[in-house]
NURO-308191 format. One line per field, with one value per residue (C-alpha): residue number from 1; z, y, x. Coordinates in nm, 4 decimals. Layout:
REM residues N
resi <- NUM:...
zz <- Z:...
yy <- Y:...
xx <- X:...
//
This chain:
REM residues 224
resi <- 1:2:3:4:5:6:7:8:9:10:11:12:13:14:15:16:17:18:19:20:21:22:23:24:25:26:27:28:29:30:31:32:33:34:35:36:37:38:39:40:41:42:43:44:45:46:47:48:49:50:51:52:53:54:55:56:57:58:59:60:61:62:63:64:65:66:67:68:69:70:71:72:73:74:75:76:77:78:79:80:81:82:83:84:85:86:87:88:89:90:91:92:93:94:95:96:97:98:99:100:101:102:103:104:105:106:107:108:109:110:111:112:113:114:115:116:117:118:119:120:121:122:123:124:125:126:127:128:129:130:131:132:133:134:135:136:137:138:139:140:141:142:143:144:145:146:147:148:149:150:151:152:153:154:155:156:157:158:159:160:161:162:163:164:165:166:167:168:169:170:171:172:173:174:175:176:177:178:179:180:181:182:183:184:185:186:187:188:189:190:191:192:193:194:195:196:197:198:199:200:201:202:203:204:205:206:207:208:209:210:211:212:213:214:215:216:217:218:219:220:221:222:223:224
zz <- -2.0334:-2.2592:-2.0373:-1.7222:-1.8814:-1.9767:-1.6228:-1.4851:-1.7045:-1.6295:-1.2567:-1.2990:-1.4818:-1.2107:-0.9401:-1.1218:-1.1024:-0.8318:-0.8658:-1.0707:-1.1203:-1.1990:-1.3420:-1.1538:-1.1913:-1.0076:-1.0007:-0.8706:-0.8336:-1.0359:-1.3230:-1.4296:-1.4238:-1.5596:-1.6087:-1.5820:-1.5870:-1.5996:-1.5997:-1.4256:-1.3470:-1.3068:-1.1334:-1.3261:-1.4922:-1.5497:-1.6077:-1.7353:-1.6739:-1.9204:-1.9845:-1.9740:-1.6541:-1.4954:-1.6531:-1.3135:-1.3038:-0.9433:-0.8376:-0.9956:-0.8155:-0.4843:-0.5447:-0.6191:-0.2858:-0.0940:-0.0082:-0.2027:-0.2668:-0.6186:-0.7126:-0.8744:-0.8967:-0.6778:-0.6571:-0.5830:-0.4543:-0.5342:-0.6155:-0.2807:-0.2227:-0.0873:0.1869:0.3200:0.3532:0.4246:0.6604:0.4354:0.1291:0.2766:0.4132:0.0550:-0.0988:-0.1432:-0.2556:-0.3691:-0.4221:-0.5214:-0.1679:-0.0245:0.3189:0.4904:0.8114:0.7006:1.0532:1.0732:0.8918:0.6151:0.8623:1.1208:0.8615:0.7255:1.0651:1.1714:0.8433:0.8762:1.2309:1.1203:0.8403:1.0519:0.8422:1.0378:0.8728:1.0412:1.0589:0.8466:0.5756:0.5697:0.5375:0.2524:0.0747:0.1062:-0.0289:-0.3276:-0.3911:-0.3885:-0.0583:0.1214:0.3703:0.3750:0.5925:0.9160:0.7771:0.8255:0.5085:0.4776:0.3982:0.0995:-0.2592:-0.4045:-0.5959:-0.2881:-0.0846:-0.3617:-0.3396:0.0371:-0.0123:-0.2882:-0.0505:0.0786:-0.2405:-0.1463:0.2191:0.2136:0.1304:0.1930:-0.0943:-0.3953:-0.5502:-0.6158:-0.7073:-0.8145:-0.9020:-1.1038:-0.9322:-1.1739:-1.0693:-0.9593:-1.0346:-1.2462:-1.5077:-1.2604:-1.0248:-1.3064:-1.4107:-1.0520:-1.0192:-1.3587:-1.2826:-0.9462:-1.1057:-1.3637:-1.0933:-0.8877:-1.1893:-1.2763:-0.9188:-0.9783:-0.8382:-1.0030:-1.0763:-1.1629:-1.2387:-1.4015:-1.5573:-1.7776:-1.9021:-2.1528:-1.9897:-2.1230:-2.0291:-2.2035:-2.0385:-2.1751:-2.0416:-2.0624:-2.1139:-1.9739:-2.1283:-1.9432:-2.1391:-2.0034:-1.9738:-1.9843
yy <- 2.7567:2.4948:2.2134:2.3786:2.4202:2.0544:1.9559:2.1849:2.0371:1.6822:1.7605:1.9182:1.6119:1.3794:1.5796:1.5321:1.1514:1.0299:0.6513:0.4312:0.0568:-0.1000:-0.4534:-0.5908:-0.9655:-1.1765:-1.5530:-1.6871:-2.0586:-2.1411:-1.9186:-1.6050:-1.3314:-1.0542:-1.0035:-0.6938:-0.4360:-0.0783:0.2517:0.5870:0.8107:1.1836:1.4492:1.4875:1.1511:0.8757:0.5161:0.2786:-0.0868:-0.3213:-0.6932:-1.0055:-1.1754:-1.3556:-1.1326:-0.9938:-0.6475:-0.6722:-0.8355:-0.5520:-0.2888:-0.4683:-0.4733:-0.0997:-0.0408:-0.2505:-0.5182:-0.7881:-0.8503:-0.8960:-1.1617:-0.8995:-0.5236:-0.2433:0.0308:0.3870:0.6803:1.0085:0.8078:0.6232:0.2575:0.2414:-0.0034:0.2320:0.5188:0.3133:0.5612:0.8609:0.6640:0.5399:0.8834:1.0107:0.7055:0.5960:0.2352:0.1227:-0.2533:-0.4982:-0.5082:-0.1962:-0.2346:-0.1314:-0.2670:-0.3601:-0.3160:0.0447:0.3396:0.5310:0.8096:0.5702:0.3902:0.7118:0.8721:0.5616:0.5537:0.9214:0.8616:0.5608:0.7612:1.0719:1.2877:1.5792:1.5847:1.7275:1.5504:1.8312:1.7689:1.3976:1.4746:1.7174:1.4531:1.1939:1.4503:1.5140:1.1395:1.1447:0.9584:1.2121:1.0363:0.7238:0.8538:0.6875:0.3594:0.0443:0.0013:-0.3594:-0.2289:-0.0270:-0.1478:-0.2575:0.0690:0.2775:0.0847:0.1525:0.5247:0.5200:0.3498:0.5922:0.8831:0.8253:0.9815:1.3011:1.2913:1.2187:1.5603:1.4487:1.1981:1.2539:0.9098:0.7041:0.3359:0.2162:-0.1419:-0.1560:0.1519:0.1704:-0.1687:-0.1558:0.2164:0.3510:0.6236:0.9095:0.7396:0.6868:1.0523:1.1692:0.9512:1.0472:1.4177:1.3645:1.1764:1.4522:1.7216:1.5277:1.4904:1.8595:1.9373:1.7480:1.4166:1.0870:0.7942:0.4297:0.2346:-0.0712:-0.1003:-0.3440:-0.0486:0.2054:0.5252:0.7842:1.1099:1.3544:1.3306:1.2067:0.8702:0.6136:0.2515:-0.0542:-0.3779:-0.7047:-1.0264:-1.3568:-1.5943:-1.9694
xx <- 3.4047:3.2424:3.3703:3.2394:2.8961:2.8920:2.9845:2.7144:2.4406:2.5614:2.5428:2.1985:2.0680:2.2035:2.0280:1.6951:1.7108:1.4730:1.4935:1.7227:1.7611:2.0967:2.1289:1.8282:1.7703:1.5115:1.4582:1.1272:1.0468:1.3595:1.2397:1.4236:1.1602:1.3801:1.7505:1.9722:1.6936:1.8211:1.6326:1.6100:1.3143:1.3624:1.1560:0.8336:0.8941:0.6386:0.7530:0.4860:0.5771:0.4068:0.4038:0.1831:0.0737:0.3667:0.6308:0.7320:0.5733:0.4553:0.7811:0.9790:0.7727:0.8204:1.1971:1.1885:1.0115:1.2643:1.0068:1.1938:1.5622:1.6932:1.9482:2.1702:2.1863:2.0605:1.7996:1.9065:1.7018:1.8741:2.1898:2.1956:2.1116:1.7551:1.8533:2.1209:1.8711:1.5597:1.3916:1.4489:1.3381:1.0119:0.9290:0.9193:0.7514:0.3920:0.3545:0.0121:-0.0130:-0.2851:-0.4258:-0.5855:-0.4261:-0.7497:-0.8985:-1.2502:-1.3907:-1.2778:-1.4313:-1.2570:-1.1818:-1.0384:-0.8259:-0.6804:-0.6168:-0.4250:-0.2309:-0.1337:-0.0087:0.1945:0.3544:0.4111:0.1813:0.0388:-0.3039:-0.6126:-0.9473:-1.0896:-0.8300:-0.9130:-1.2848:-1.2046:-0.9978:-1.2731:-1.5189:-1.2908:-1.2958:-1.6765:-1.7134:-1.9320:-2.1595:-1.9440:-1.6621:-1.7763:-1.9123:-1.7005:-1.4973:-1.6131:-1.9633:-1.8389:-1.8151:-1.4798:-1.4524:-1.5288:-1.2715:-1.0212:-1.0916:-1.0380:-0.7014:-0.6029:-0.6714:-0.3191:-0.1847:-0.3666:-0.2603:0.1144:0.2539:0.6131:0.6030:0.8274:0.7782:0.4664:0.4936:0.1499:0.0592:-0.2644:-0.4127:-0.7090:-0.8493:-1.2181:-1.2504:-1.5350:-1.4844:-1.5135:-1.2684:-1.0198:-1.0497:-0.9889:-0.6803:-0.5391:-0.5748:-0.4049:-0.1150:-0.0614:-0.0729:0.1839:0.4126:0.3865:0.4863:0.8159:0.6955:0.7938:0.5621:0.6224:0.3072:0.1560:-0.1878:-0.3742:-0.5772:-0.4530:-0.3326:-0.5748:-0.4113:-0.1857:0.1522:0.4860:0.5946:0.8694:0.7744:0.9477:0.8239:0.8869:0.8571:0.7332:1.0279:0.9716
//
């Protein structure tokens, strides 16, 4: 009976792992960025990736998304290699990088409607307007994004976190950049709500994370 309980709890713990990295190593411009990185992130888990500029934080996140190949190791989503289940993986992923990925000639509404179609998210126009209102963009929904401030453009891009209901994993690279205090508070509350709803988050930030939620930390060092 004791053995069966141990096996049950071991199986239960394995099923909670959303994303895991195994012996990841990356070389860039003949410089070893990081070597044999290992970690796992479970449902409701937050991994905070830290390190100085040039340590490889963005590169690591791009490897975790499947946008870059590592020299060694692999990334697994629910214990399967992400490249072998690429469609399933990306359906449940939101990656937010340094660039907003917005067409500056289109309005916030047009950008988000197109993005939802591309990601097969059945979201109504009313729901998009409601999301933009929640992000304090009322009255700016139909203005070309290029006419908005950097912080407002950032909020439009971050709306995707609100709109992709199928996502189970967020990978966020410096998501607080260009946001004012109210924008940071909105994003932090959204991240905590996502985590409490069994989502998993991996993120970098040069700012201190000012919210009450347990987190793992992965520190990358700059290698000469």
